[in-house]
C-alpha positions, 0 to 999 in steps of 0.5 A, a space after each residue: 755116936 755123939 750122945 751130947 749132940 743128940 741130947 742137945 736137940 732136946 733143948 730146942 723149942 717144944 715144937 722141935 722136941 715134939 717132932 724129934 720125939 715122934 720120929 724117934 718113937 716111930 723109928 724105934 718101934 719099927 726097929 724093935 716091935 717086940 720091945 718098944 711100945 708107943 702110946 698114941 693119944 687121939 684128940 676129939 675131932 682130930 684126924 691125927 694121932 699124936 704120940 704120947 709116950 714110948 716104953 721099952 722093956 729090956 729086962 729087968 728095966 723098963 725105959 720110958 719117954 713121955 712128951 709133956 708140956 715141959 718137954 720130954 720126960 725120961 724114966 728108967 724103972 726096975 721091974 721084977 715079976 711085973 712089980 715096979 721096984 724103983 723108978 728114976 727120972 733121968 735126963 735124955 742123954 743118960 736114958 739113951 746111953 743106958 738103953 743102948 747099953 741094955 739093948 747091946 747086952 740083950 742082943 749079943 747073940 742076935 746079930 741082925 737086931 744089933 746091926 739094925 740098932 747100930 744103923 738106927 743110932 748112926 742115922 739119928 
């Protein structure tokens, strides 16, 4: 997978980032329902729910993406016994590489999840 081309997508306009972020979050949540949580924000009198953030827990780290007016904000936090020890703001390419590596380690013994994750990354 080419992380550079995926990260380059995020340098497009905010509307393109929003649609990319929403489809990325939905697909990742469907693939890893016990690991990934997506937070929706509902606007008053709106029929649609917008995706506000994505959070993926792969012990001892929590990987989060948030959509802001400046674009997508990526963070990686170290969490021990539900206490956040450190949070770093990182670029999306680094976030994705770290997340994929952590998921690969976490799913070493779960072939189905690992194969699904590989398929997901292939079709990004």
